[in-house]
PDB file of N, H, CA, C and O in Angstrom:
ATOM      1  N   MET A   1      29.468 -93.216  28.432  1.00  0.00           N
ATOM      2  CA  MET A   1      29.384 -92.269  29.505  1.00  0.00           C
ATOM      3  C   MET A   1      28.500 -91.104  29.086  1.00  0.00           C
ATOM      4  O   MET A   1      28.464 -90.718  27.918  1.00  0.00           O
ATOM      5  N   GLU A   2      27.813 -90.573  30.031  1.00  0.00           N
ATOM      6  H   GLU A   2      27.842 -90.888  30.980  1.00  0.00           H
ATOM      7  CA  GLU A   2      26.884 -89.490  29.777  1.00  0.00           C
ATOM      8  C   GLU A   2      27.633 -88.163  29.616  1.00  0.00           C
ATOM      9  O   GLU A   2      28.715 -87.983  30.174  1.00  0.00           O
ATOM     10  N   THR A   3      27.054 -87.249  28.856  1.00  0.00           N
ATOM     11  H   THR A   3      26.175 -87.396  28.402  1.00  0.00           H
ATOM     12  CA  THR A   3      27.690 -85.963  28.598  1.00  0.00           C
ATOM     13  C   THR A   3      27.942 -85.194  29.886  1.00  0.00           C
ATOM     14  O   THR A   3      28.989 -84.566  30.037  1.00  0.00           O
ATOM     15  N   GLN A   4      27.003 -85.237  30.806  1.00  0.00           N
ATOM     16  H   GLN A   4      26.152 -85.748  30.684  1.00  0.00           H
ATOM     17  CA  GLN A   4      27.158 -84.534  32.081  1.00  0.00           C
ATOM     18  C   GLN A   4      28.335 -85.104  32.880  1.00  0.00           C
ATOM     19  O   GLN A   4      29.095 -84.355  33.494  1.00  0.00           O
ATOM     20  N   GLU A   5      28.478 -86.416  32.869  1.00  0.00           N
ATOM     21  H   GLU A   5      27.860 -87.025  32.370  1.00  0.00           H
ATOM     22  CA  GLU A   5      29.595 -87.056  33.571  1.00  0.00           C
ATOM     23  C   GLU A   5      30.927 -86.683  32.948  1.00  0.00           C
ATOM     24  O   GLU A   5      31.910 -86.458  33.654  1.00  0.00           O
ATOM     25  N   ILE A   6      30.960 -86.618  31.631  1.00  0.00           N
ATOM     26  H   ILE A   6      30.162 -86.801  31.057  1.00  0.00           H
ATOM     27  CA  ILE A   6      32.190 -86.237  30.936  1.00  0.00           C
ATOM     28  C   ILE A   6      32.563 -84.799  31.276  1.00  0.00           C
ATOM     29  O   ILE A   6      33.726 -84.507  31.553  1.00  0.00           O
ATOM     30  N   ASN A   7      31.582 -83.902  31.258  1.00  0.00           N
ATOM     31  H   ASN A   7      30.636 -84.139  31.033  1.00  0.00           H
ATOM     32  CA  ASN A   7      31.854 -82.511  31.595  1.00  0.00           C
ATOM     33  C   ASN A   7      32.341 -82.360  33.026  1.00  0.00           C
ATOM     34  O   ASN A   7      33.236 -81.557  33.294  1.00  0.00           O
ATOM     35  N   THR A   8      31.768 -83.117  33.943  1.00  0.00           N
ATOM     36  H   THR A   8      31.042 -83.769  33.725  1.00  0.00           H
ATOM     37  CA  THR A   8      32.201 -83.070  35.341  1.00  0.00           C
ATOM     38  C   THR A   8      33.631 -83.576  35.476  1.00  0.00           C
ATOM     39  O   THR A   8      34.430 -83.005  36.218  1.00  0.00           O
ATOM     40  N   LYS A   9      33.951 -84.641  34.762  1.00  0.00           N
ATOM     41  H   LYS A   9      33.303 -85.105  34.158  1.00  0.00           H
ATOM     42  CA  LYS A   9      35.309 -85.188  34.806  1.00  0.00           C
ATOM     43  C   LYS A   9      36.320 -84.185  34.245  1.00  0.00           C
ATOM     44  O   LYS A   9      37.398 -84.010  34.812  1.00  0.00           O
ATOM     45  N   ILE A  10      35.978 -83.530  33.139  1.00  0.00           N
ATOM     46  H   ILE A  10      35.102 -83.673  32.678  1.00  0.00           H
ATOM     47  CA  ILE A  10      36.874 -82.545  32.535  1.00  0.00           C
ATOM     48  C   ILE A  10      37.058 -81.346  33.456  1.00  0.00           C
ATOM     49  O   ILE A  10      38.169 -80.834  33.594  1.00  0.00           O
ATOM     50  N   ARG A  11      35.971 -80.895  34.087  1.00  0.00           N
ATOM     51  H   ARG A  11      35.069 -81.311  33.974  1.00  0.00           H
ATOM     52  CA  ARG A  11      36.077 -79.759  35.013  1.00  0.00           C
ATOM     53  C   ARG A  11      36.982 -80.073  36.196  1.00  0.00           C
ATOM     54  O   ARG A  11      37.812 -79.251  36.585  1.00  0.00           O
ATOM     55  N   SER A  12      36.820 -81.255  36.764  1.00  0.00           N
ATOM     56  H   SER A  12      36.145 -81.922  36.448  1.00  0.00           H
ATOM     57  CA  SER A  12      37.656 -81.609  37.912  1.00  0.00           C
ATOM     58  C   SER A  12      39.110 -81.790  37.496  1.00  0.00           C
ATOM     59  O   SER A  12      40.015 -81.416  38.242  1.00  0.00           O
ATOM     60  N   ALA A  13      39.347 -82.353  36.324  1.00  0.00           N
ATOM     61  H   ALA A  13      38.612 -82.656  35.718  1.00  0.00           H
ATOM     62  CA  ALA A  13      40.717 -82.506  35.833  1.00  0.00           C
ATOM     63  C   ALA A  13      41.353 -81.144  35.578  1.00  0.00           C
ATOM     64  O   ALA A  13      42.524 -80.937  35.898  1.00  0.00           O
ATOM     65  N   ASN A  14      40.595 -80.221  35.008  1.00  0.00           N
ATOM     66  H   ASN A  14      39.644 -80.389  34.749  1.00  0.00           H
ATOM     67  CA  ASN A  14      41.109 -78.873  34.787  1.00  0.00           C
ATOM     68  C   ASN A  14      41.406 -78.167  36.106  1.00  0.00           C
ATOM     69  O   ASN A  14      42.401 -77.450  36.220  1.00  0.00           O
ATOM     70  N   ALA A  15      40.553 -78.366  37.090  1.00  0.00           N
ATOM     71  H   ALA A  15      39.745 -78.948  36.997  1.00  0.00           H
ATOM     72  CA  ALA A  15      40.765 -77.726  38.394  1.00  0.00           C
ATOM     73  C   ALA A  15      42.050 -78.228  39.040  1.00  0.00           C
ATOM     74  O   ALA A  15      42.829 -77.438  39.575  1.00  0.00           O
ATOM     75  N   VAL A  16      42.272 -79.529  38.991  1.00  0.00           N
ATOM     76  H   VAL A  16      41.640 -80.170  38.556  1.00  0.00           H
ATOM     77  CA  VAL A  16      43.504 -80.082  39.571  1.00  0.00           C
ATOM     78  C   VAL A  16      44.731 -79.565  38.828  1.00  0.00           C
ATOM     79  O   VAL A  16      45.737 -79.226  39.451  1.00  0.00           O
ATOM     80  N   ALA A  17      44.654 -79.502  37.505  1.00  0.00           N
ATOM     81  H   ALA A  17      43.836 -79.777  36.999  1.00  0.00           H
ATOM     82  CA  ALA A  17      45.781 -78.996  36.718  1.00  0.00           C
ATOM     83  C   ALA A  17      46.058 -77.530  37.035  1.00  0.00           C
ATOM     84  O   ALA A  17      47.218 -77.130  37.133  1.00  0.00           O
ATOM     85  N   HIS A  18      45.018 -76.733  37.196  1.00  0.00           N
ATOM     86  H   HIS A  18      44.076 -77.058  37.116  1.00  0.00           H
ATOM     87  CA  HIS A  18      45.209 -75.319  37.534  1.00  0.00           C
ATOM     88  C   HIS A  18      45.821 -75.161  38.919  1.00  0.00           C
ATOM     89  O   HIS A  18      46.663 -74.288  39.133  1.00  0.00           O
ATOM     90  N   ILE A  19      45.405 -75.991  39.847  1.00  0.00           N
ATOM     91  H   ILE A  19      44.722 -76.700  39.674  1.00  0.00           H
ATOM     92  CA  ILE A  19      45.974 -75.922  41.195  1.00  0.00           C
ATOM     93  C   ILE A  19      47.459 -76.272  41.160  1.00  0.00           C
ATOM     94  O   ILE A  19      48.267 -75.606  41.807  1.00  0.00           O
ATOM     95  N   LEU A  20      47.822 -77.305  40.415  1.00  0.00           N
ATOM     96  H   LEU A  20      47.166 -77.847  39.889  1.00  0.00           H
ATOM     97  CA  LEU A  20      49.236 -77.676  40.315  1.00  0.00           C
ATOM     98  C   LEU A  20      50.054 -76.565  39.660  1.00  0.00           C
ATOM     99  O   LEU A  20      51.168 -76.278  40.097  1.00  0.00           O
ATOM    100  N   ARG A  21      49.516 -75.946  38.628  1.00  0.00           N
ATOM    101  H   ARG A  21      48.611 -76.179  38.274  1.00  0.00           H
ATOM    102  CA  ARG A  21      50.231 -74.833  37.983  1.00  0.00           C
ATOM    103  C   ARG A  21      50.374 -73.643  38.926  1.00  0.00           C
ATOM    104  O   ARG A  21      51.401 -72.966  38.924  1.00  0.00           O
ATOM    105  N   THR A  22      49.354 -73.391  39.724  1.00  0.00           N
ATOM    106  H   THR A  22      48.519 -73.942  39.726  1.00  0.00           H
ATOM    107  CA  THR A  22      49.423 -72.297  40.692  1.00  0.00           C
ATOM    108  C   THR A  22      50.479 -72.584  41.747  1.00  0.00           C
ATOM    109  O   THR A  22      51.230 -71.690  42.136  1.00  0.00           O
ATOM    110  N   VAL A  23      50.538 -73.811  42.207  1.00  0.00           N
ATOM    111  H   VAL A  23      49.928 -74.537  41.891  1.00  0.00           H
ATOM    112  CA  VAL A  23      51.583 -74.185  43.173  1.00  0.00           C
ATOM    113  C   VAL A  23      52.960 -74.012  42.546  1.00  0.00           C
ATOM    114  O   VAL A  23      53.886 -73.534  43.202  1.00  0.00           O
ATOM    115  N   GLY A  24      53.101 -74.396  41.287  1.00  0.00           N
ATOM    116  H   GLY A  24      52.349 -74.785  40.754  1.00  0.00           H
ATOM    117  CA  GLY A  24      54.371 -74.193  40.588  1.00  0.00           C
ATOM    118  C   GLY A  24      54.749 -72.727  40.501  1.00  0.00           C
ATOM    119  O   GLY A  24      55.907 -72.367  40.712  1.00  0.00           O
ATOM    120  N   ALA A  25      53.786 -71.887  40.195  1.00  0.00           N
ATOM    121  H   ALA A  25      52.845 -72.180  40.023  1.00  0.00           H
ATOM    122  CA  ALA A  25      54.060 -70.444  40.137  1.00  0.00           C
ATOM    123  C   ALA A  25      54.439 -69.909  41.517  1.00  0.00           C
ATOM    124  O   ALA A  25      55.295 -69.031  41.630  1.00  0.00           O
ATOM    125  N   LEU A  26      53.809 -70.430  42.557  1.00  0.00           N
ATOM    126  H   LEU A  26      53.113 -71.142  42.465  1.00  0.00           H
ATOM    127  CA  LEU A  26      54.159 -69.996  43.910  1.00  0.00           C
ATOM    128  C   LEU A  26      55.587 -70.388  44.277  1.00  0.00           C
ATOM    129  O   LEU A  26      56.265 -69.654  44.997  1.00  0.00           O
ATOM    130  N   PHE A  27      56.044 -71.527  43.791  1.00  0.00           N
ATOM    131  H   PHE A  27      55.494 -72.123  43.207  1.00  0.00           H
ATOM    132  CA  PHE A  27      57.443 -71.899  44.026  1.00  0.00           C
ATOM    133  C   PHE A  27      58.388 -70.905  43.348  1.00  0.00           C
ATOM    134  O   PHE A  27      59.408 -70.529  43.927  1.00  0.00           O
ATOM    135  N   TYR A  28      58.057 -70.480  42.130  1.00  0.00           N
ATOM    136  H   TYR A  28      57.229 -70.786  41.660  1.00  0.00           H
ATOM    137  CA  TYR A  28      58.891 -69.484  41.449  1.00  0.00           C
ATOM    138  C   TYR A  28      58.884 -68.154  42.208  1.00  0.00           C
ATOM    139  O   TYR A  28      59.920 -67.501  42.332  1.00  0.00           O
ATOM    140  N   ILE A  29      57.733 -67.762  42.705  1.00  0.00           N
ATOM    141  H   ILE A  29      56.891 -68.292  42.604  1.00  0.00           H
ATOM    142  CA  ILE A  29      57.645 -66.518  43.471  1.00  0.00           C
ATOM    143  C   ILE A  29      58.438 -66.644  44.774  1.00  0.00           C
ATOM    144  O   ILE A  29      59.093 -65.693  45.199  1.00  0.00           O
ATOM    145  N   ALA A  30      58.377 -67.820  45.406  1.00  0.00           N
ATOM    146  H   ALA A  30      57.845 -68.593  45.061  1.00  0.00           H
ATOM    147  CA  ALA A  30      59.148 -68.047  46.635  1.00  0.00           C
ATOM    148  C   ALA A  30      60.640 -67.920  46.359  1.00  0.00           C
ATOM    149  O   ALA A  30      61.390 -67.418  47.196  1.00  0.00           O
ATOM    150  N   MET A  31      61.069 -68.376  45.187  1.00  0.00           N
ATOM    151  H   MET A  31      60.460 -68.783  44.507  1.00  0.00           H
ATOM    152  CA  MET A  31      62.477 -68.227  44.820  1.00  0.00           C
ATOM    153  C   MET A  31      62.826 -66.760  44.630  1.00  0.00           C
ATOM    154  O   MET A  31      63.894 -66.312  45.048  1.00  0.00           O
ATOM    155  N   ALA A  32      61.932 -66.016  44.002  1.00  0.00           N
ATOM    156  H   ALA A  32      61.064 -66.380  43.663  1.00  0.00           H
ATOM    157  CA  ALA A  32      62.204 -64.607  43.725  1.00  0.00           C
ATOM    158  C   ALA A  32      62.347 -63.791  45.007  1.00  0.00           C
ATOM    159  O   ALA A  32      63.130 -62.841  45.051  1.00  0.00           O
ATOM    160  N   PHE A  33      61.603 -64.151  46.044  1.00  0.00           N
ATOM    161  H   PHE A  33      60.967 -64.923  46.008  1.00  0.00           H
ATOM    162  CA  PHE A  33      61.668 -63.427  47.306  1.00  0.00           C
ATOM    163  C   PHE A  33      62.582 -64.108  48.321  1.00  0.00           C
ATOM    164  O   PHE A  33      62.554 -63.766  49.503  1.00  0.00           O
ATOM    165  N   SER A  34      63.380 -65.054  47.880  1.00  0.00           N
ATOM    166  H   SER A  34      63.403 -65.332  46.920  1.00  0.00           H
ATOM    167  CA  SER A  34      64.352 -65.768  48.710  1.00  0.00           C
ATOM    168  C   SER A  34      63.710 -66.475  49.895  1.00  0.00           C
ATOM    169  O   SER A  34      64.312 -66.567  50.965  1.00  0.00           O
ATOM    170  N   VAL A  35      62.510 -66.969  49.712  1.00  0.00           N
ATOM    171  H   VAL A  35      62.021 -66.895  48.843  1.00  0.00           H
ATOM    172  CA  VAL A  35      61.850 -67.750  50.755  1.00  0.00           C
ATOM    173  C   VAL A  35      62.397 -69.171  50.750  1.00  0.00           C
ATOM    174  O   VAL A  35      62.509 -69.807  51.799  1.00  0.00           O
ATOM    175  N   MET A  36      62.738 -69.665  49.557  1.00  0.00           N
ATOM    176  H   MET A  36      62.647 -69.149  48.706  1.00  0.00           H
ATOM    177  CA  MET A  36      63.305 -71.006  49.394  1.00  0.00           C
ATOM    178  C   MET A  36      64.624 -70.881  48.641  1.00  0.00           C
ATOM    179  O   MET A  36      64.827 -69.925  47.893  1.00  0.00           O
ATOM    180  N   PRO A  37      65.517 -71.842  48.838  1.00  0.00           N
ATOM    181  CA  PRO A  37      66.716 -71.857  48.001  1.00  0.00           C
ATOM    182  C   PRO A  37      66.325 -72.024  46.534  1.00  0.00           C
ATOM    183  O   PRO A  37      65.388 -72.758  46.218  1.00  0.00           O
ATOM    184  N   TRP A  38      67.028 -71.356  45.657  1.00  0.00           N
ATOM    185  H   TRP A  38      67.789 -70.759  45.913  1.00  0.00           H
ATOM    186  CA  TRP A  38      66.604 -71.321  44.262  1.00  0.00           C
ATOM    187  C   TRP A  38      66.616 -72.693  43.614  1.00  0.00           C
ATOM    188  O   TRP A  38      65.786 -72.956  42.743  1.00  0.00           O
ATOM    189  N   ARG A  39      67.523 -73.577  44.004  1.00  0.00           N
ATOM    190  H   ARG A  39      68.197 -73.364  44.711  1.00  0.00           H
ATOM    191  CA  ARG A  39      67.577 -74.903  43.371  1.00  0.00           C
ATOM    192  C   ARG A  39      66.299 -75.694  43.645  1.00  0.00           C
ATOM    193  O   ARG A  39      65.726 -76.303  42.741  1.00  0.00           O
ATOM    194  N   TYR A  40      65.869 -75.676  44.889  1.00  0.00           N
ATOM    195  H   TYR A  40      66.335 -75.182  45.623  1.00  0.00           H
ATOM    196  CA  TYR A  40      64.661 -76.419  45.251  1.00  0.00           C
ATOM    197  C   TYR A  40      63.413 -75.787  44.634  1.00  0.00           C
ATOM    198  O   TYR A  40      62.517 -76.487  44.164  1.00  0.00           O
ATOM    199  N   ALA A  41      63.370 -74.477  44.643  1.00  0.00           N
ATOM    200  H   ALA A  41      64.098 -73.908  45.026  1.00  0.00           H
ATOM    201  CA  ALA A  41      62.197 -73.783  44.111  1.00  0.00           C
ATOM    202  C   ALA A  41      62.067 -73.997  42.601  1.00  0.00           C
ATOM    203  O   ALA A  41      60.969 -74.243  42.102  1.00  0.00           O
ATOM    204  N   VAL A  42      63.165 -73.907  41.884  1.00  0.00           N
ATOM    205  H   VAL A  42      64.057 -73.707  42.289  1.00  0.00           H
ATOM    206  CA  VAL A  42      63.125 -74.114  40.434  1.00  0.00           C
ATOM    207  C   VAL A  42      62.744 -75.558  40.121  1.00  0.00           C
ATOM    208  O   VAL A  42      61.936 -75.811  39.228  1.00  0.00           O
ATOM    209  N   PHE A  43      63.329 -76.505  40.858  1.00  0.00           N
ATOM    210  H   PHE A  43      63.985 -76.299  41.584  1.00  0.00           H
ATOM    211  CA  PHE A  43      62.989 -77.910  40.629  1.00  0.00           C
ATOM    212  C   PHE A  43      61.511 -78.164  40.899  1.00  0.00           C
ATOM    213  O   PHE A  43      60.827 -78.773  40.076  1.00  0.00           O
ATOM    214  N   ALA A  44      61.013 -77.703  42.044  1.00  0.00           N
ATOM    215  H   ALA A  44      61.568 -77.208  42.713  1.00  0.00           H
ATOM    216  CA  ALA A  44      59.620 -77.945  42.414  1.00  0.00           C
ATOM    217  C   ALA A  44      58.664 -77.229  41.460  1.00  0.00           C
ATOM    218  O   ALA A  44      57.652 -77.800  41.055  1.00  0.00           O
ATOM    219  N   GLY A  45      58.978 -75.985  41.101  1.00  0.00           N
ATOM    220  H   GLY A  45      59.800 -75.521  41.430  1.00  0.00           H
ATOM    221  CA  GLY A  45      58.124 -75.243  40.176  1.00  0.00           C
ATOM    222  C   GLY A  45      58.059 -75.892  38.808  1.00  0.00           C
ATOM    223  O   GLY A  45      56.985 -76.004  38.216  1.00  0.00           O
ATOM    224  N   THR A  46      59.208 -76.320  38.304  1.00  0.00           N
ATOM    225  H   THR A  46      60.081 -76.229  38.784  1.00  0.00           H
ATOM    226  CA  THR A  46      59.239 -76.977  37.003  1.00  0.00           C
ATOM    227  C   THR A  46      58.519 -78.318  37.053  1.00  0.00           C
ATOM    228  O   THR A  46      57.799 -78.675  36.121  1.00  0.00           O
ATOM    229  N   ALA A  47      58.711 -79.054  38.133  1.00  0.00           N
ATOM    230  H   ALA A  47      59.296 -78.764  38.890  1.00  0.00           H
ATOM    231  CA  ALA A  47      58.030 -80.347  38.272  1.00  0.00           C
ATOM    232  C   ALA A  47      56.516 -80.157  38.273  1.00  0.00           C
ATOM    233  O   ALA A  47      55.799 -80.918  37.625  1.00  0.00           O
ATOM    234  N   CYS A  48      56.028 -79.158  38.988  1.00  0.00           N
ATOM    235  H   CYS A  48      56.611 -78.539  39.515  1.00  0.00           H
ATOM    236  CA  CYS A  48      54.575 -78.913  39.014  1.00  0.00           C
ATOM    237  C   CYS A  48      54.059 -78.536  37.629  1.00  0.00           C
ATOM    238  O   CYS A  48      52.987 -78.982  37.219  1.00  0.00           O
ATOM    239  N   MET A  49      54.818 -77.716  36.911  1.00  0.00           N
ATOM    240  H   MET A  49      55.689 -77.353  37.243  1.00  0.00           H
ATOM    241  CA  MET A  49      54.385 -77.297  35.582  1.00  0.00           C
ATOM    242  C   MET A  49      54.382 -78.464  34.594  1.00  0.00           C
ATOM    243  O   MET A  49      53.551 -78.500  33.685  1.00  0.00           O
ATOM    244  N   ILE A  50      55.299 -79.415  34.761  1.00  0.00           N
ATOM    245  H   ILE A  50      55.974 -79.385  35.498  1.00  0.00           H
ATOM    246  CA  ILE A  50      55.354 -80.564  33.860  1.00  0.00           C
ATOM    247  C   ILE A  50      54.305 -81.606  34.225  1.00  0.00           C
ATOM    248  O   ILE A  50      53.709 -82.227  33.345  1.00  0.00           O
ATOM    249  N   ILE A  51      54.081 -81.797  35.512  1.00  0.00           N
ATOM    250  H   ILE A  51      54.565 -81.292  36.227  1.00  0.00           H
ATOM    251  CA  ILE A  51      53.155 -82.831  35.968  1.00  0.00           C
ATOM    252  C   ILE A  51      51.693 -82.444  35.727  1.00  0.00           C
ATOM    253  O   ILE A  51      50.855 -83.321  35.514  1.00  0.00           O
ATOM    254  N   ALA A  52      51.377 -81.163  35.755  1.00  0.00           N
ATOM    255  H   ALA A  52      52.058 -80.450  35.928  1.00  0.00           H
ATOM    256  CA  ALA A  52      49.979 -80.713  35.647  1.00  0.00           C
ATOM    257  C   ALA A  52      49.266 -81.245  34.397  1.00  0.00           C
ATOM    258  O   ALA A  52      48.183 -81.815  34.533  1.00  0.00           O
ATOM    259  N   PRO A  53      49.812 -81.088  33.196  1.00  0.00           N
ATOM    260  CA  PRO A  53      49.092 -81.621  32.029  1.00  0.00           C
ATOM    261  C   PRO A  53      49.001 -83.150  32.022  1.00  0.00           C
ATOM    262  O   PRO A  53      48.022 -83.717  31.538  1.00  0.00           O
ATOM    263  N   ALA A  54      50.034 -83.814  32.564  1.00  0.00           N
ATOM    264  H   ALA A  54      50.830 -83.353  32.957  1.00  0.00           H
ATOM    265  CA  ALA A  54      50.001 -85.273  32.611  1.00  0.00           C
ATOM    266  C   ALA A  54      48.891 -85.756  33.537  1.00  0.00           C
ATOM    267  O   ALA A  54      48.174 -86.703  33.213  1.00  0.00           O
ATOM    268  N   VAL A  55      48.751 -85.111  34.679  1.00  0.00           N
ATOM    269  H   VAL A  55      49.333 -84.341  34.942  1.00  0.00           H
ATOM    270  CA  VAL A  55      47.693 -85.478  35.613  1.00  0.00           C
ATOM    271  C   VAL A  55      46.330 -85.210  34.985  1.00  0.00           C
ATOM    272  O   VAL A  55      45.404 -86.006  35.142  1.00  0.00           O
ATOM    273  N   ARG A  56      46.206 -84.095  34.277  1.00  0.00           N
ATOM    274  H   ARG A  56      46.958 -83.448  34.150  1.00  0.00           H
ATOM    275  CA  ARG A  56      44.943 -83.768  33.610  1.00  0.00           C
ATOM    276  C   ARG A  56      44.557 -84.850  32.604  1.00  0.00           C
ATOM    277  O   ARG A  56      43.412 -85.302  32.570  1.00  0.00           O
ATOM    278  N   ARG A  57      45.536 -85.260  31.782  1.00  0.00           N
ATOM    279  H   ARG A  57      46.466 -84.892  31.811  1.00  0.00           H
ATOM    280  CA  ARG A  57      45.249 -86.291  30.792  1.00  0.00           C
ATOM    281  C   ARG A  57      44.876 -87.614  31.440  1.00  0.00           C
ATOM    282  O   ARG A  57      43.963 -88.302  30.983  1.00  0.00           O
ATOM    283  N   LEU A  58      45.585 -87.969  32.506  1.00  0.00           N
ATOM    284  H   LEU A  58      46.327 -87.411  32.877  1.00  0.00           H
ATOM    285  CA  LEU A  58      45.280 -89.224  33.198  1.00  0.00           C
ATOM    286  C   LEU A  58      43.885 -89.191  33.817  1.00  0.00           C
ATOM    287  O   LEU A  58      43.171 -90.193  33.789  1.00  0.00           O
ATOM    288  N   MET A  59      43.495 -88.054  34.371  1.00  0.00           N
ATOM    289  H   MET A  59      44.075 -87.240  34.394  1.00  0.00           H
ATOM    290  CA  MET A  59      42.174 -87.947  34.976  1.00  0.00           C
ATOM    291  C   MET A  59      41.072 -88.019  33.930  1.00  0.00           C
ATOM    292  O   MET A  59      40.020 -88.607  34.180  1.00  0.00           O
ATOM    293  N   ILE A  60      41.297 -87.433  32.773  1.00  0.00           N
ATOM    294  H   ILE A  60      42.151 -86.955  32.569  1.00  0.00           H
ATOM    295  CA  ILE A  60      40.273 -87.441  31.730  1.00  0.00           C
ATOM    296  C   ILE A  60      40.170 -88.813  31.088  1.00  0.00           C
ATOM    297  O   ILE A  60      39.068 -89.300  30.833  1.00  0.00           O
ATOM    298  N   SER A  61      41.313 -89.443  30.824  1.00  0.00           N
ATOM    299  H   SER A  61      42.208 -89.048  31.032  1.00  0.00           H
ATOM    300  CA  SER A  61      41.262 -90.736  30.129  1.00  0.00           C
ATOM    301  C   SER A  61      40.896 -91.894  31.046  1.00  0.00           C
ATOM    302  O   SER A  61      40.403 -92.919  30.577  1.00  0.00           O
ATOM    303  N   GLY A  62      41.129 -91.746  32.337  1.00  0.00           N
ATOM    304  H   GLY A  62      41.530 -90.913  32.718  1.00  0.00           H
ATOM    305  CA  GLY A  62      40.828 -92.830  33.272  1.00  0.00           C
ATOM    306  C   GLY A  62      39.328 -93.060  33.418  1.00  0.00           C
ATOM    307  O   GLY A  62      38.537 -92.116  33.411  1.00  0.00           O
ATOM    308  N   GLU A  63      38.962 -94.288  33.547  1.00  0.00           N
ATOM    309  H   GLU A  63      39.604 -95.055  33.553  1.00  0.00           H
ATOM    310  CA  GLU A  63      37.536 -94.637  33.656  1.00  0.00           C
ATOM    311  C   GLU A  63      37.094 -94.590  35.083  1.00  0.00           C
ATOM    312  O   GLU A  63      35.928 -94.853  35.377  1.00  0.00           O
TER     313      GLU A  63
END
C-alpha cells in the first residue's frame, strides 16, 4: 500500500474514533444535566469510550 493511502486510512480511522469519543462524552454530559437517566447515559458513554479504539484498530488493520 502506498504511503498516501496509509495516511488517509489512519486519518479517517482517527476521525471516527474521535467522533465516538465525543458522543461518549456527550452522554456523560447528558447524565450530568439530567437529560437522560443515569443508567443509560453511563452505559452508552462507557460503551462509546470502549468501542472507539477497537473501531480505530479495525479500520487501520482492515484491507
